[in-house]
N, C-alpha and C positions, 0 to 999 in steps of 0.2 A: 406329456405336453405340459408346458409351463402354465402355472396358474395365472389366469387373466384378471385384469381389474374389472370389477363390476360395481354397478350402482347399489348402494346399501338398501336392504329391505326396509329398514326403519331409519328415517331421517328426523332428528330432533335437535334441540339446542345444544346437546352435548357433543354432537359430531358435525354440526353445520359448518364449522370453520374448515373442516376437511372434506366437505361434501364434493364429490367429483362431478360437478354440474356439466362438465363437457361431455360426459357419457351418460347423460340422464336417460337415454333410450326411449324418449317419448317426445311428441311435438304438441303444439297448440292446434286448435281446431280450424284455424282460418286458412289452412293450406295443406298440401300434400308433399311429403318428402320421398324421393326415390333415389336410391344409391345403386351405382353400377360399377363394374370392373372398368377402370380407366383405360385398360389395355385394349379391350374388345367391345366395350359398351354393352355388356350383358348385364341385365338387371339382377342385383343380388339382394337388395332389401327395399321394402316399401312400407310406408305408414299404413296402418289398418283402415284409414278412412278413404283409401283410394277409390273404392267403389262409389262413395257418396259424391265424389267430384267427377270421376272419369266414367262411372258406370261400368267399370271393369273389375272383376274379382281378382283378389291377390294371387291366386293360383295361376291365373291367366297372364300375370306379369312376371313373377319370379322365374328366373332362368331364361327368360326370353330376351331377344335383342331389343335395344332401345327403339329401333325402327318400328317395332310392333305397337309402340305407344305414340311416337312422334311422326312416323313416316320417314321415308328415305331422304327427302330433300332437307327436312329440318335436322335430321341426324347428321347429314353431311355438313351443314352449317355449324353444328355443334362440334364436330371433329375439327373443323378449321379453327374454331375459336380455342380449342385445346392446345393447338400448336403454338399459340402466343403465350409468352412467359408473363405477360401483364395480367392484371386482374380481369377476370371474365366479366364482360358487360352484361347487364340484364337484357333479355330478349322477350319480345311478345310472340307467343306461339299459339297454335290452335290444337286442342285435343278434343276429338269428337265434336268439332264444330264450335267449341266454347273457347274464348280467349283467356289466356293466362300470362302472367309475367313469370319468366323462368330466370332464376339466378343460380349459378353453378359455382362450385369451388372444389378443390382437391383436398381430400382427407386421407392421408396415407395411401393405400392402394385403391381407394374408391373415388369416384366422381360423384359428389353429392348434389342433387338437384332439388331446389325449392320451387314448388308450383303454387302461385297465389292468384286468385281471380282478379281481373282488372276491374277497378272501380270505374264504371262507365258514367257516373254522375257528373264528374268534373273533367275538364280538359287536363290531360296529364302534364301539360307545360304551363298551366296556370300559375303554379307556385314558383317555377323557375323565373317567370316574368316578374314576379314580385321581389326577387332577390336584390335587384339594383336599388329599389326603393328602400329595402331593409338596410343595405350597406350604407346608404346616405344617412339614414336615421342613426345608425351606430356612429358614423364619423362625426355627426353634428353634436353628439353628446358632450357636454361641457365638463363633466366630472365622471369619476369611476362609478359613483352611485347612480348617476343618470344613465350611464351605459348599461348597467345591470338591470335597471328598471325597464329600459327600452327592450332588452332581450326578452324579459318576461312578457311584456305587453305584446310585442309583435308575434311571439310564438303563440300566445293565446288567440290573437286575432286571426292568425293563419289556420290554426288547427282546431280551434273551438273547444279546448279542454276547460273543465270547470275551474281548475286551479293550475297555474304555472309558476314554478319557483326556480330561482337560481340558487344552487346549493354549492357551498364552497367547503373544501376539506382543509383541516389544519395539519400541523406537523404529525399529530398522532392519529390522523385519519378520522377524527371526529368531524361532523359536518354542521354547518350553520346556514340557515336560510337568509341570504343577504338581499334578495329582491323577490317580490311576489305580485302576481296579477290574478285575481280570483273573482268568482261569482260573489255578489254582495251578501248573499245569505250564508256564506261559509265563514267559519271562525278564522281569524288571521293567524298565520304561522310565521310571519316575518320576524326574524330575530331569534327564532327557536333553534336550539342546538340538539344534535342527535349523536349518540355514541357510535364509535367506529364499528361496533358489532352489528349495527343495522345494515351495513353494506360490507360483507366479509371480504377478505383479501382476494379470494379466487374470483369473486364477482368484479372487483375493481380491475383485476388483470384482464378479464374478458372485455371490459369496456374499451381497453386500449386496442383490442383486436376488432371488435364489432361495435362501432361507435354509437349505434342507435339500437335500443331494446324496447320492443313493444309487448304489452300484455293486453290483449283485446277484451278479456273477460276473466276476472278472478274466479268465477264460478264454473269455468270450463272443465271439461272432463279430458284429462291427458290422453293422447292417442299413441299407443305403443307402435314401435317399429318392428316389423317382422322380416326375418327372424331377429332375435335379440342380438346375436353375435354374427359378425360378418363371415360369410363362407370363405372369404379371401384370406383371412389371417386368424380367425377364431376369436377376435377381440371385439369388444363393444365399439360401436361406431362413434368416432369423435365428431360431434356436431357443434363445436364451439362457434363456428362462423355461420351457422344456420340461423336465419331470422325467425324460423319456425320453432326453434328449440323450446321445449317445455320449461316451465318455471319451477324453481325449488319449492317444495311443499311448505317449507318454513316461511319463504317470502310471500307465498300466496296467503298463508294464514296471517302474516304480519299486515298485508294490505287490507285484508278483510277486517282485522281489528281496528284499522285506521278509518274504516268506512269507505274505502276506495274500491271501485268496481273495475276500473281499467287504468292503465298507466303507459306513459312513454318517457323514456329517459335517454338523453343525448349527452355524450361525453364532451366535456370541455377540457381539451388537452393543450397545455401551455409548455413549450420547450420540452416536448416528449414525455411530460409527466401529467397524470390525471389530476387536474386542478380542481374540478368540480363537475356538476351535472346540471343540465336543464331538465328539471323533473316536472312531468305533467300528470295530473290526476283527474279522473272523471268519475262521476257518480253513477254512471250506467255503462253498458257495453260501448266500446268505441274501437273502430278498425280504421287504420290508415294504410293504404296500399304502399307498395314499394316506392312509387314515385313520390308520394307525400313524405315518406320516411327519409328518402334521399334528400328531399328539400330541407327537412329538419336537420339532417346531417350537415348540409351546406351551411345552413343558418348557424348551427353550433360552431362550425369551422370558422365562419366569418367573425363570430363573437369571440372565439378563441384567439384569432389573429388580432382583434382589437385589444383584448386583454394583454396579449404579448407586447403590442405597441405601447400600451399604457405603462406596463411594468418596465419595459425597456427605456422609455422616456424618463421615468422616475429614476431608474438605475443610472442612466447617463448623467442626469443632473447631480445625483448624489456622488457618482464616481468622479465627476469633474471637481466637485468640492473637496472630496477626500484625497484626490490626487494632488491638489494644491497643498493640502495639509501635509501629506506624506513627503512631498518635495521639500517643504520647509523644514520638516524634521530631519531629512537627509542633509540639507545644507547646514543645519545646526550641529549635527553629528560630525560633519567634516570640519566645521569651524572650531568646536570645543575640543574635539578628540577626547571627550569625557562623556560616556553614554548617559549617565545619570543627569548631568548638567544639561545635555542636549535634549533629552526627552522630557524633563520635568522642571527645569529652572530657567527656561528661555521664553520667548514670546508665545510660541506654539507648544502645547503639551501633548503627550501621547494620548491623553484622555479626549483630546479634540478629534482624534482620528475615528473613533467609534463612539456612537451615542451611548453615554453611560453617566452615572452620577459619581463615580469614583474609580480609582485604579491603583495598582501597586506594582512596583518593579522589584524583583528579587535579584540582586546582583552581587555575586561573590559574598554570600553570608550576611547580607544586610538588606533591609527594606527601605524603599523610597515610596512614600505614599502621596496620593493626591485626591482631594475630595472626600466623600463619605465612604469609609472603608471599615472593615473589622480592625481590631487592635493588632499590633505586631505579634502578640502572643497567640491570638486566634489565627492569624495568618500562618504562623509557624506550624501549628497543628494541621491547618488545612493543607498546607504544602506537603508536609511529611506524611500525613495519614491518608491523603486522598489524591492530590494532584500528581505527585510523583508516581503513583501507582497506575496512572492512565497510560495505556499502551501507545496512544497517538499523541503527537506533539501539540495538536490543537484539540481542545475539549470545550464543550459548551453545554449549558443547561439553564433552563428558566426556573427550575425548582430544586435548588441545591440541597435543601434540607431533606428531601425525599431520598437522596443518594448519600448524604453525609449528615446524619441526624444532629450532630452538635452545631451545625450551621443554623439551626432554628433560633439560636441565641442572637444571631445578628442578621435575621432575614430582612430587617428594615434597611440594612445597608447592602446585603449581598444575597438576595434570593436568586438573582441571575448571575451566572459566572461564565466568562469566556477566558480561558487560560491558554497561554502560548509558551511553549518551551522553545527558547531561542537557541540555546546551547547548554552544555553541562553547567548546572548551577546558575542558570540565568533564565528567569521567567518574567512574563508580563501578564498581569491579571486586570480585567475590566469587570466592574460590578454594576448591576442594576438592582434597584430596591424592589421589595414586595409591593405589588399593586393589587390590593384586594378587589376581586371582581364579583359581580352579581351576574350569574349566567342563568338564562331561562332555557330549560330543557323541554323538549317535546315528550313529556313523561319522565318519570324518575329513572335516570340512567342506571341506578343501582338495582332496579327491579326489571331485569331484562327478560324475565319469564314468570309464568305462574303455572300452578298445577291444574291441568285440564281434567277435572273429575270425570266428565263425560267420555273423553277419549282415553283416560287413564295414562296420561303422558304429560311431559313438560311442553308448554306452548309459549309463543312469543307474548310479550306483555300486551294487555288490552287497553291500557290507559295511555293516551297521548296528550292529556291535559297539561297545560303549562305548569312546570315544576321548577321552582327557583332554588338555586344553590349559591352559597357564598364561598368562593375559593380564596384561600389564603396561602401564602408561601410561594406564590407565582410572580415572576417578573414579566415584563414585556418580552416577547420572543426575540431571539437573535435571528438575523437573516443571512442569506448567502453573501451579500455585500460586506457584512461584518467579518465573515470568515476570510473573504478575499483580501480585505484591508489588513487583517492580522497577518496573513501569509506574506503579503507584500512588504509589510514592516519587518518581518523576520528576515526576508531576503536582503533588505537594505541594511539591517543591523549586522547580518552575517558578513556582508561586504566590508562594513566599517570595522567590525571586530577583527577580521582577517588583516585589514590594512594596519590597524593598531598593533596587532600581534607581530606583523611583519616588521614594523618599525622597531618594536621592542627587541625582536630577535636580531635584527641587524645591529642595533646598538650593543646588545649583549655579545654578539659575535665579534664586534670590533674590540670590546673590552677583553674577550677571551683571547683573541689573536695577539693583542698587546701583552697580555699577561703571559701567554705561551712564549712569545718572543723573548720577553724579559727572563722567563724561567730557563729557556734554552741558552740564552747568553750567559745567565748566571751559572748554569750547570757546566756549560762549556768552559767558562773562565775558571770556575772552581776546579774542574778536573785538570785543566791545564796548569793552574797554579799549584796543584798538589804534587805535580811531577817533581819539582825542585826539592821539597823536603823529603819526599820518598826516596829520591836518588841519594840525598844526603845521608839518610838513615841506612840505605843499602851500602854506601861507602864506608860508613863508620863500622857497621857490622862486619864487613869484609876485613877491615883493619884489625878489629878485635880477634877475628878468627885466625888471621895470618900471624899477628904479632903476639897475641896474648892467649892463644888457644890452649897452650900447654898449662898455663897458670890457672885457667878457668876450670879445668877438670871436666869430667864426663857430664855432670849435671849442667855446668855452665855452657858447654858446647851444645848440649841438647836444646837449651833455651835459645841460643843463637840460631840454631836451625829452625826452631819454631818461629823466630822473628823473621827469618828469611822467607818462610812459608807465608806469613802474614803480608810481607812486602810484595811477594809474588801475587797474592790474591788482590792486593790493593792495585798493583799495576794492571792486572787483568780487568778489574772493575773500571779503572780509569779508561782503559782502551775501549771497553764495551760502551761506556757512556759517551765517549767522544765519537765512536762509530755510529751509535744510535742517533745522536744529534746531527752528525754529518749527513746521515741519510735524510733527516728531516729538513735540512736546508736545501738539498738538491731537488728541485722540482722536476727537472727534465733529466732523462737518462739517455745515454748514447747506446743505441741498439746496433748490435752486430750479430751475425750468426755465431752461435756458441755450441761447440761440440760437447755434449753432456758427458760422453765417455771420457774425453780428454780431461775435462775439469775434474771428474771423479778420480781419475788416475793421480792427478796432482794432490788432491785432498787426501787420498789413501796413503800416498808417500809421505805427506806431512805428518800423519798420525802414526806412521810406522807400526801398523797393526800387528804384524807377526811378532815384533819385539815387545810392544807395550800392552797388547791384548792377546797373548798367546792362546788362551782358551777359547776365544771367540771364533765361531764359524761365520765367515763373511762371504756373501755372494752378491754379485752384480749381474743383472740381466743383460744379455747381449742385445745389440742393435738398439741402443738407447737413442731417441730422436734428437735432432739438432733443434735448438730453440733460438729465438731472437731476443737479445737483451744485453745488459751490461755485464761483461765477463767477470769483472772483479766482484760485483755484487753477487752474481750467481755462484762464484767460488765460495764466498763467505756464507751464502745460504746453505750450500751443501755441507760446508765445514761445520756450521752450528748444528745442523740436523744430525750429521754423523756423530759429532761429539756427544750429543744428547743420547743417541741410541746406544753408543758404546758404553757411556757412563752408567746409564740406568739398567743395563743388562749385565753389568760386570759381576754382580753378586750371584748370578745364576750358576748352577753347576756346569751347564753347557750353554753358554751365551750364543745367541744367533742374531745376526743382523743381515737383512736382505734389502737390496735396492732394485727397483724396477719401474715399469710404467704400464699403463693400460688406457684404453680409449673409454672415456666416460662422457656420454652425451656429446660425442663429436670432438671432445677436447683431449689433448695429450696430457694425461694426468700422471705425475710421478708419485712414487710412494717410497718410504723407508720404514721398514718393519723390524721390530725387535721383540724379544720374549722376556723383557725385563719386568719391573715392578708394576707397570701400568699406572693409570691415573683414575682417581675417583671422579664420578660424573660431575660433581659440583665444581671441579677444577678444570674441566675440558676447555672452557673459554678463558678462564682467568690466567692460565699459564702463558698466554700470549701477551699479557700485560707486563709492563716494566716492574722489576723487583718482586714479581709474584712467583713463588715456587711451591710445588705440591709435595716435594719429597723431604722437606725439613732440612736438617743439618747432616743427614747421613751421607750426602753426596756433595762434592764441591760444586760451586756455581755462584753466579752473581744475580741470577734472575733477569738477565737482560738478553740472553742468547736467543730465546724464542720470540721476544719482542722485536729483535732485529730481523729474524726470519719473516715475521708478519709484515714488517715495514718494507722489506725488499720485495716480497710478493705483491704487496699493494702498489709499490712503485711500478711494477710491471703489469698492473691492472688485472692481477690474478687473485686467487683465493687459496688459503691454507686452512686445513681443518684436521681434527684428530679423531680417530676411532680407537677406543681403549676400554679394557676392563681391568679393574684392580687385580694384580697377580697374574694376568694373562697377556702382558705385553701391550705395546702400542703400535699404531700405524699412523704416520703422518702423511697426509695427501696434500699435493698442491699442483696448481697449473698456472702458467704464465700466458697472458694473452699476447697475440701478435700485434704489431703497431697499427694495423688497420682494422682490428677487431674491436667490437663494443664490449 
């Protein structure tokens, strides 16, 4: 059997952050917990105090149907409520003639039932009747401070706790008392701060599930659940949602050290996040029944809604202002078409968008500064050694020197940093200065514990006396609206940058097209003009051979033959250049069905392979497919590829050239294969460029043939590529797309 999670035997400050309080296995004394199999409602676990409330021994309950405790009619009602997928409503039930409030919830395979006695002293609807009055008082508050004060006052008036506080969390989950209503004899805690460790993460998460938490008596004796592990799955029962769940021993000791005997905490949840707590303390035992706690939950919810409205109203006001600033910046960027001038040299500056005392723009290796900032040299180091290393494009901190120690030298200008990477080598930085703060803590936050000699263990701190600390190196915190504004500016800048880049590219393209056209005309004219002198040289050499050949002797005639060879090479080069540029000028091609086998027959006859390449073994695959294209271009395509294969395999002892086709991803793909010298990997793409050759001077050629091949294939919207290994031959593949294919 797999090892199950259990509650630790020893809970202390060393493991309280990982304390599994959801399976604490005990409850408080003010009620009874009963768990049963949700499938058949057979009782599986019961808190040990059942006999004190019900007068029924544990053995008489475990393994018995729930009807033995509640009766058939109440169980039937319970079954009907289980069919609903909504949250189970509290019910008033009778057990042995005594009235209880029953609250149920599902926990894995179990149905967990909390039984609490009904408080008969007050009308259960008394508090609900007060809620309308409370709402009016909240809505009449003229400021946020007045609203929080009202929340503390009405909570104390309704529930009678000795002290009620509104407790707000900061970004690091430290808390501060922002409102308080208390007994006049108690020491004031208003304005005191408390470290995040006072309310650990797992406790904060549970507040989001179970919005109200009551501790009726810190001196209570925890009541175990029997048996410890559920018979249904062998695991400890998860009682996260139980209002009876026992309290962490560390928290109990913490409250005792504060001098608190009972407490009630209600979650303040704003936009789905735990914003703070309404924290109630009492100097003696105090029990609120479920109706009263539900009223407290409603009160906290109304207060949460008012905070949300307050924050939303402030956000809308700020958003409207910053939206106008952002629009003006956008207009300036469109007008100037110069990012630096638009953001920092016009009426509205980028530093107006986010509350700051200075800012810097890094744009293509230069800084543009505004307001109070570090020096350009300091900014260079900050950018290279810190900001560029951040994984996210948006980064912010209010205590830069803690993360980047050398920033301590300019904390007066930049303790707070919000950096935004707009694009490669383009950053915007906003700075906030150090604001020295005097913080009053409820006890020294550095002394979270002391050694308890009596218990021989580490215990929570005992002193909660006001302890003052001066914080340096911290700026005012950044808020969500700051992040939103930065992201919006990045989107605007990206749009403008793309627009500018598009215009630059269009202008560059126009220049390139003009230059390309001039080059083509120049090359075409040069090639054409070379014809006349070449033909003249060819004529003169022919006259020399015919009329003066005998006088020149063997050496002279050999030099004339060499000259003829050079002239032939020049004519071939001129023909190739003219053909290459002719292909470049013809945008459209005339497509007709082309019989590949017939074209290859003509090409082979042209090369006269049996006479000119007698050693070459030449093979053409049967049933070559018909393609659609320009017949003359396709003839030239095969001619150049075959010439290439025959030429570079000619030095082999047994040259082999093979032509065929295969179906590659639904395309008719042709290949021409040889066993020649092959091509080095670094030349596989370059050989398709004009005047690029991989074989050096060993073989004749102009370096234009394969460039013509590529241009013809691209004219037919196809693709050509090479597979080759040096010394192991080459295979050229290509396909031509049909006229209606993409």
